[in-house]
mmCIF file of the C-alpha atoms, coordinates in Angstrom:
data_MODEL
# 
_entry.id   MODEL 
# 
loop_
_atom_site.group_PDB 
_atom_site.id 
_atom_site.type_symbol 
_atom_site.label_atom_id 
_atom_site.label_alt_id 
_atom_site.label_comp_id 
_atom_site.label_asym_id 
_atom_site.label_entity_id 
_atom_site.label_seq_id 
_atom_site.pdbx_PDB_ins_code 
_atom_site.Cartn_x 
_atom_site.Cartn_y 
_atom_site.Cartn_z 
_atom_site.occupancy 
_atom_site.B_iso_or_equiv 
_atom_site.pdbx_formal_charge 
_atom_site.auth_seq_id 
_atom_site.auth_comp_id 
_atom_site.auth_asym_id 
_atom_site.auth_atom_id 
_atom_site.pdbx_PDB_model_num 
ATOM 1   C CA . MET A 1 1   ? 98.836  98.363  119.907 1.00 0.00 ? 1   MET A CA 1 
ATOM 2   C CA . LEU A 1 2   ? 98.487  102.077 119.203 1.00 0.00 ? 2   LEU A CA 1 
ATOM 3   C CA . GLY A 1 3   ? 95.805  101.387 116.613 1.00 0.00 ? 3   GLY A CA 1 
ATOM 4   C CA . GLY A 1 4   ? 93.733  99.521  119.199 1.00 0.00 ? 4   GLY A CA 1 
ATOM 5   C CA . ILE A 1 5   ? 93.950  102.408 121.654 1.00 0.00 ? 5   ILE A CA 1 
ATOM 6   C CA . SER A 1 6   ? 92.800  104.932 119.074 1.00 0.00 ? 6   SER A CA 1 
ATOM 7   C CA . MET A 1 7   ? 89.945  102.632 118.034 1.00 0.00 ? 7   MET A CA 1 
ATOM 8   C CA . LYS A 1 8   ? 88.861  102.385 121.689 1.00 0.00 ? 8   LYS A CA 1 
ATOM 9   C CA . LYS A 1 9   ? 88.932  106.172 121.961 1.00 0.00 ? 9   LYS A CA 1 
ATOM 10  C CA . LYS A 1 10  ? 86.972  106.448 118.735 1.00 0.00 ? 10  LYS A CA 1 
ATOM 11  C CA . PHE A 1 11  ? 84.256  104.119 119.998 1.00 0.00 ? 11  PHE A CA 1 
ATOM 12  C CA . ALA A 1 12  ? 84.175  105.853 123.373 1.00 0.00 ? 12  ALA A CA 1 
ATOM 13  C CA . GLN A 1 13  ? 83.711  109.193 121.638 1.00 0.00 ? 13  GLN A CA 1 
ATOM 14  C CA . LEU A 1 14  ? 80.948  107.812 119.420 1.00 0.00 ? 14  LEU A CA 1 
ATOM 15  C CA . TYR A 1 15  ? 79.142  106.283 122.392 1.00 0.00 ? 15  TYR A CA 1 
ATOM 16  C CA . LEU A 1 16  ? 79.447  109.547 124.352 1.00 0.00 ? 16  LEU A CA 1 
ATOM 17  C CA . LEU A 1 17  ? 78.173  111.516 121.363 1.00 0.00 ? 17  LEU A CA 1 
ATOM 18  C CA . SER A 1 18  ? 75.154  109.284 120.935 1.00 0.00 ? 18  SER A CA 1 
ATOM 19  C CA . PHE A 1 19  ? 74.310  109.365 124.654 1.00 0.00 ? 19  PHE A CA 1 
ATOM 20  C CA . ALA A 1 20  ? 74.718  113.156 124.723 1.00 0.00 ? 20  ALA A CA 1 
ATOM 21  C CA . ILE A 1 21  ? 72.335  113.574 121.780 1.00 0.00 ? 21  ILE A CA 1 
ATOM 22  C CA . LEU A 1 22  ? 69.886  111.154 123.373 1.00 0.00 ? 22  LEU A CA 1 
ATOM 23  C CA . THR A 1 23  ? 70.052  113.058 126.679 1.00 0.00 ? 23  THR A CA 1 
ATOM 24  C CA . LEU A 1 24  ? 69.475  116.401 124.945 1.00 0.00 ? 24  LEU A CA 1 
ATOM 25  C CA . GLY A 1 25  ? 66.497  114.964 123.092 1.00 0.00 ? 25  GLY A CA 1 
ATOM 26  C CA . VAL A 1 26  ? 64.939  113.529 126.261 1.00 0.00 ? 26  VAL A CA 1 
ATOM 27  C CA . LEU A 1 27  ? 65.503  116.787 128.179 1.00 0.00 ? 27  LEU A CA 1 
ATOM 28  C CA . GLU A 1 28  ? 63.912  118.859 125.417 1.00 0.00 ? 28  GLU A CA 1 
ATOM 29  C CA . ILE A 1 29  ? 60.891  116.534 125.362 1.00 0.00 ? 29  ILE A CA 1 
ATOM 30  C CA . ILE A 1 30  ? 60.538  116.742 129.171 1.00 0.00 ? 30  ILE A CA 1 
ATOM 31  C CA . PHE A 1 31  ? 60.898  120.539 129.249 1.00 0.00 ? 31  PHE A CA 1 
ATOM 32  C CA . SER A 1 32  ? 58.441  120.974 126.380 1.00 0.00 ? 32  SER A CA 1 
ATOM 33  C CA . TYR A 1 33  ? 55.756  119.164 128.418 1.00 0.00 ? 33  TYR A CA 1 
ATOM 34  C CA . ILE A 1 34  ? 56.462  121.390 131.408 1.00 0.00 ? 34  ILE A CA 1 
ATOM 35  C CA . LYS A 1 35  ? 55.827  124.550 129.349 1.00 0.00 ? 35  LYS A CA 1 
ATOM 36  C CA . ALA A 1 36  ? 52.365  125.547 128.241 1.00 0.00 ? 36  ALA A CA 1 
ATOM 37  C CA . SER A 1 37  ? 52.952  125.196 124.457 1.00 0.00 ? 37  SER A CA 1 
ATOM 38  C CA . PRO A 1 38  ? 54.874  122.025 123.616 1.00 0.00 ? 38  PRO A CA 1 
ATOM 39  C CA . SER A 1 39  ? 54.893  122.416 119.820 1.00 0.00 ? 39  SER A CA 1 
ATOM 40  C CA . GLU A 1 40  ? 58.322  123.314 118.383 1.00 0.00 ? 40  GLU A CA 1 
ATOM 41  C CA . GLU A 1 41  ? 60.496  122.095 121.249 1.00 0.00 ? 41  GLU A CA 1 
ATOM 42  C CA . LEU A 1 42  ? 58.742  118.741 121.238 1.00 0.00 ? 42  LEU A CA 1 
ATOM 43  C CA . TYR A 1 43  ? 59.530  118.170 117.568 1.00 0.00 ? 43  TYR A CA 1 
ATOM 44  C CA . SER A 1 44  ? 63.180  119.201 117.904 1.00 0.00 ? 44  SER A CA 1 
ATOM 45  C CA . GLY A 1 45  ? 63.483  116.927 120.942 1.00 0.00 ? 45  GLY A CA 1 
ATOM 46  C CA . ILE A 1 46  ? 62.023  114.011 118.994 1.00 0.00 ? 46  ILE A CA 1 
ATOM 47  C CA . ILE A 1 47  ? 64.405  114.695 116.091 1.00 0.00 ? 47  ILE A CA 1 
ATOM 48  C CA . LYS A 1 48  ? 67.386  114.801 118.467 1.00 0.00 ? 48  LYS A CA 1 
ATOM 49  C CA . LEU A 1 49  ? 66.198  111.580 120.071 1.00 0.00 ? 49  LEU A CA 1 
ATOM 50  C CA . LEU A 1 50  ? 65.966  109.873 116.673 1.00 0.00 ? 50  LEU A CA 1 
ATOM 51  C CA . VAL A 1 51  ? 69.404  111.159 115.614 1.00 0.00 ? 51  VAL A CA 1 
ATOM 52  C CA . GLY A 1 52  ? 70.865  109.885 118.889 1.00 0.00 ? 52  GLY A CA 1 
ATOM 53  C CA . ILE A 1 53  ? 69.317  106.457 118.321 1.00 0.00 ? 53  ILE A CA 1 
ATOM 54  C CA . ILE A 1 54  ? 70.674  106.347 114.757 1.00 0.00 ? 54  ILE A CA 1 
ATOM 55  C CA . VAL A 1 55  ? 74.187  107.297 115.923 1.00 0.00 ? 55  VAL A CA 1 
ATOM 56  C CA . LEU A 1 56  ? 74.000  104.707 118.716 1.00 0.00 ? 56  LEU A CA 1 
ATOM 57  C CA . VAL A 1 57  ? 72.915  101.931 116.337 1.00 0.00 ? 57  VAL A CA 1 
ATOM 58  C CA . TYR A 1 58  ? 75.669  102.910 113.878 1.00 0.00 ? 58  TYR A CA 1 
ATOM 59  C CA . THR A 1 59  ? 78.255  102.844 116.668 1.00 0.00 ? 59  THR A CA 1 
ATOM 60  C CA . ILE A 1 60  ? 77.148  99.440  117.927 1.00 0.00 ? 60  ILE A CA 1 
ATOM 61  C CA . ILE A 1 61  ? 77.213  97.933  114.417 1.00 0.00 ? 61  ILE A CA 1 
ATOM 62  C CA . HIS A 1 62  ? 80.606  99.485  113.621 1.00 0.00 ? 62  HIS A CA 1 
ATOM 63  C CA . HIS A 1 63  ? 82.028  98.295  116.957 1.00 0.00 ? 63  HIS A CA 1 
ATOM 64  C CA . ALA A 1 64  ? 80.788  94.758  116.318 1.00 0.00 ? 64  ALA A CA 1 
ATOM 65  C CA . ARG A 1 65  ? 82.328  94.718  112.830 1.00 0.00 ? 65  ARG A CA 1 
ATOM 66  C CA . CYS A 1 66  ? 85.672  95.945  114.135 1.00 0.00 ? 66  CYS A CA 1 
ATOM 67  C CA . ASN A 1 67  ? 85.684  93.321  116.887 1.00 0.00 ? 67  ASN A CA 1 
ATOM 68  C CA . THR A 1 68  ? 85.144  90.557  114.329 1.00 0.00 ? 68  THR A CA 1 
ATOM 69  C CA . ASN A 1 69  ? 87.886  91.928  112.084 1.00 0.00 ? 69  ASN A CA 1 
ATOM 70  C CA . ARG A 1 70  ? 90.323  92.660  114.923 1.00 0.00 ? 70  ARG A CA 1 
ATOM 71  C CA . LYS A 1 71  ? 92.922  90.165  113.747 1.00 0.00 ? 71  LYS A CA 1 
ATOM 72  C CA . GLN A 1 72  ? 92.919  91.637  110.257 1.00 0.00 ? 72  GLN A CA 1 
ATOM 73  C CA . LEU A 1 73  ? 93.217  95.166  111.649 1.00 0.00 ? 73  LEU A CA 1 
ATOM 74  C CA . GLU A 1 74  ? 96.124  94.153  113.880 1.00 0.00 ? 74  GLU A CA 1 
ATOM 75  C CA . ARG A 1 75  ? 97.906  92.622  110.885 1.00 0.00 ? 75  ARG A CA 1 
ATOM 76  C CA . ASP A 1 76  ? 97.384  95.792  108.859 1.00 0.00 ? 76  ASP A CA 1 
ATOM 77  C CA . LEU A 1 77  ? 98.528  98.076  111.668 1.00 0.00 ? 77  LEU A CA 1 
ATOM 78  C CA . SER A 1 78  ? 101.554 96.006  112.630 1.00 0.00 ? 78  SER A CA 1 
ATOM 79  C CA . LYS A 1 79  ? 103.261 95.980  109.226 1.00 0.00 ? 79  LYS A CA 1 
ATOM 80  C CA . GLU A 1 80  ? 106.898 96.710  109.680 1.00 0.00 ? 80  GLU A CA 1 
ATOM 81  C CA . TYR A 1 81  ? 108.712 99.477  107.884 1.00 0.00 ? 81  TYR A CA 1 
ATOM 82  C CA . ASP A 1 82  ? 110.357 98.100  104.791 1.00 0.00 ? 82  ASP A CA 1 
ATOM 83  C CA . GLU A 1 83  ? 113.622 99.837  103.886 1.00 0.00 ? 83  GLU A CA 1 
ATOM 84  C CA . ARG A 1 84  ? 113.598 98.293  100.446 1.00 0.00 ? 84  ARG A CA 1 
ATOM 85  C CA . ASP A 1 85  ? 110.403 100.148 99.546  1.00 0.00 ? 85  ASP A CA 1 
ATOM 86  C CA . ASP A 1 86  ? 111.972 103.398 100.704 1.00 0.00 ? 86  ASP A CA 1 
ATOM 87  C CA . LEU A 1 87  ? 115.069 102.726 98.607  1.00 0.00 ? 87  LEU A CA 1 
ATOM 88  C CA . VAL A 1 88  ? 112.987 101.958 95.529  1.00 0.00 ? 88  VAL A CA 1 
ATOM 89  C CA . GLU A 1 89  ? 110.905 105.098 96.047  1.00 0.00 ? 89  GLU A CA 1 
ATOM 90  C CA . GLY A 1 90  ? 114.010 107.262 96.417  1.00 0.00 ? 90  GLY A CA 1 
ATOM 91  C CA . LYS A 1 91  ? 115.772 105.856 93.374  1.00 0.00 ? 91  LYS A CA 1 
ATOM 92  C CA . ALA A 1 92  ? 112.613 106.158 91.258  1.00 0.00 ? 92  ALA A CA 1 
ATOM 93  C CA . SER A 1 93  ? 112.161 109.773 92.365  1.00 0.00 ? 93  SER A CA 1 
ATOM 94  C CA . LEU A 1 94  ? 115.784 110.605 91.548  1.00 0.00 ? 94  LEU A CA 1 
ATOM 95  C CA . PHE A 1 95  ? 115.456 109.050 88.100  1.00 0.00 ? 95  PHE A CA 1 
ATOM 96  C CA . THR A 1 96  ? 112.170 110.874 87.475  1.00 0.00 ? 96  THR A CA 1 
ATOM 97  C CA . MET A 1 97  ? 113.652 114.219 88.508  1.00 0.00 ? 97  MET A CA 1 
ATOM 98  C CA . THR A 1 98  ? 116.685 113.723 86.263  1.00 0.00 ? 98  THR A CA 1 
ATOM 99  C CA . ALA A 1 99  ? 114.506 112.782 83.301  1.00 0.00 ? 99  ALA A CA 1 
ATOM 100 C CA . LEU A 1 100 ? 112.186 115.719 84.035  1.00 0.00 ? 100 LEU A CA 1 
ATOM 101 C CA . MET A 1 101 ? 115.091 118.175 83.966  1.00 0.00 ? 101 MET A CA 1 
ATOM 102 C CA . ILE A 1 102 ? 116.245 116.769 80.602  1.00 0.00 ? 102 ILE A CA 1 
ATOM 103 C CA . VAL A 1 103 ? 112.746 117.069 79.121  1.00 0.00 ? 103 VAL A CA 1 
ATOM 104 C CA . ILE A 1 104 ? 112.358 120.636 80.416  1.00 0.00 ? 104 ILE A CA 1 
ATOM 105 C CA . LEU A 1 105 ? 115.687 121.652 78.878  1.00 0.00 ? 105 LEU A CA 1 
ATOM 106 C CA . LEU A 1 106 ? 114.682 119.973 75.608  1.00 0.00 ? 106 LEU A CA 1 
ATOM 107 C CA . MET A 1 107 ? 111.345 121.792 75.602  1.00 0.00 ? 107 MET A CA 1 
ATOM 108 C CA . LEU A 1 108 ? 113.052 125.127 76.327  1.00 0.00 ? 108 LEU A CA 1 
ATOM 109 C CA . PHE A 1 109 ? 115.369 124.492 73.382  1.00 0.00 ? 109 PHE A CA 1 
ATOM 110 C CA . LEU A 1 110 ? 112.479 123.551 71.071  1.00 0.00 ? 110 LEU A CA 1 
ATOM 111 C CA . LEU A 1 111 ? 110.368 126.559 72.110  1.00 0.00 ? 111 LEU A CA 1 
ATOM 112 C CA . ARG A 1 112 ? 112.643 128.828 70.064  1.00 0.00 ? 112 ARG A CA 1 
ATOM 113 C CA . TRP A 1 113 ? 111.252 127.271 66.867  1.00 0.00 ? 113 TRP A CA 1 
ATOM 114 C CA . ILE A 1 114 ? 107.945 125.689 67.901  1.00 0.00 ? 114 ILE A CA 1 
ATOM 115 C CA . SER A 1 115 ? 105.098 127.474 69.656  1.00 0.00 ? 115 SER A CA 1 
ATOM 116 C CA . ILE A 1 116 ? 103.619 125.242 72.393  1.00 0.00 ? 116 ILE A CA 1 
ATOM 117 C CA . PRO A 1 117 ? 100.744 126.516 74.593  1.00 0.00 ? 117 PRO A CA 1 
ATOM 118 C CA . THR A 1 118 ? 101.513 126.546 78.314  1.00 0.00 ? 118 THR A CA 1 
ATOM 119 C CA . ASP A 1 119 ? 98.734  124.187 79.330  1.00 0.00 ? 119 ASP A CA 1 
ATOM 120 C CA . THR A 1 120 ? 99.799  121.666 76.685  1.00 0.00 ? 120 THR A CA 1 
ATOM 121 C CA . ALA A 1 121 ? 103.423 121.824 77.829  1.00 0.00 ? 121 ALA A CA 1 
ATOM 122 C CA . LEU A 1 122 ? 102.455 121.311 81.472  1.00 0.00 ? 122 LEU A CA 1 
ATOM 123 C CA . PHE A 1 123 ? 100.159 118.427 80.529  1.00 0.00 ? 123 PHE A CA 1 
ATOM 124 C CA . ILE A 1 124 ? 103.002 116.775 78.602  1.00 0.00 ? 124 ILE A CA 1 
ATOM 125 C CA . LEU A 1 125 ? 105.302 117.176 81.619  1.00 0.00 ? 125 LEU A CA 1 
ATOM 126 C CA . ILE A 1 126 ? 102.725 115.665 84.002  1.00 0.00 ? 126 ILE A CA 1 
ATOM 127 C CA . ILE A 1 127 ? 102.111 112.670 81.729  1.00 0.00 ? 127 ILE A CA 1 
ATOM 128 C CA . PHE A 1 128 ? 105.851 112.196 81.219  1.00 0.00 ? 128 PHE A CA 1 
ATOM 129 C CA . CYS A 1 129 ? 106.528 112.269 84.982  1.00 0.00 ? 129 CYS A CA 1 
ATOM 130 C CA . THR A 1 130 ? 103.739 109.785 85.709  1.00 0.00 ? 130 THR A CA 1 
ATOM 131 C CA . ILE A 1 131 ? 104.964 107.319 83.091  1.00 0.00 ? 131 ILE A CA 1 
ATOM 132 C CA . THR A 1 132 ? 108.636 107.724 84.030  1.00 0.00 ? 132 THR A CA 1 
ATOM 133 C CA . ASN A 1 133 ? 107.976 107.279 87.765  1.00 0.00 ? 133 ASN A CA 1 
ATOM 134 C CA . GLY A 1 134 ? 105.890 104.153 87.175  1.00 0.00 ? 134 GLY A CA 1 
ATOM 135 C CA . LEU A 1 135 ? 108.481 102.598 84.890  1.00 0.00 ? 135 LEU A CA 1 
ATOM 136 C CA . ALA A 1 136 ? 111.324 103.480 87.275  1.00 0.00 ? 136 ALA A CA 1 
ATOM 137 C CA . LYS A 1 137 ? 109.511 101.848 90.216  1.00 0.00 ? 137 LYS A CA 1 
ATOM 138 C CA . LYS A 1 138 ? 108.937 98.680  88.183  1.00 0.00 ? 138 LYS A CA 1 
ATOM 139 C CA . TYR A 1 139 ? 112.574 98.639  87.088  1.00 0.00 ? 139 TYR A CA 1 
ATOM 140 C CA . TYR A 1 140 ? 113.997 99.135  90.599  1.00 0.00 ? 140 TYR A CA 1 
ATOM 141 C CA . ASN A 1 141 ? 111.547 96.641  92.138  1.00 0.00 ? 141 ASN A CA 1 
ATOM 142 C CA . HIS A 1 142 ? 112.640 94.058  89.598  1.00 0.00 ? 142 HIS A CA 1 
ATOM 143 C CA . PHE A 1 143 ? 116.401 94.582  89.936  1.00 0.00 ? 143 PHE A CA 1 
ATOM 144 C CA . LEU A 1 144 ? 116.827 95.412  93.637  1.00 0.00 ? 144 LEU A CA 1 
# 
């Protein structure tokens, strides 16, 4: 329900924006004809008018698409919170942090005898964390 309200506000704002740009363009065109030299203000008014028309057409097309896909949007917005996903995420993060601490301690121990550049060490840690987190999520999804 909240998603529908924000979509209505979004469309209302887009319609107001397009009508405001259209109004500014029309007013600039009218006032440029009132003045003696209607050169620069006429062109900027025409450009604003064209931009307003483009925004209005975009808004109408986008609004029509969202109305046709309303059921799909409601299904996507009304997904319930799944506690199992939160549990899996937490357990995978805990496992990744534990493994990361072990690897960091191992690297600190090895740095006494092996010279490893800082960027290489950080890259190894990032790759290790990515792989460990992915494997932990698969493991906990399979067994929980």
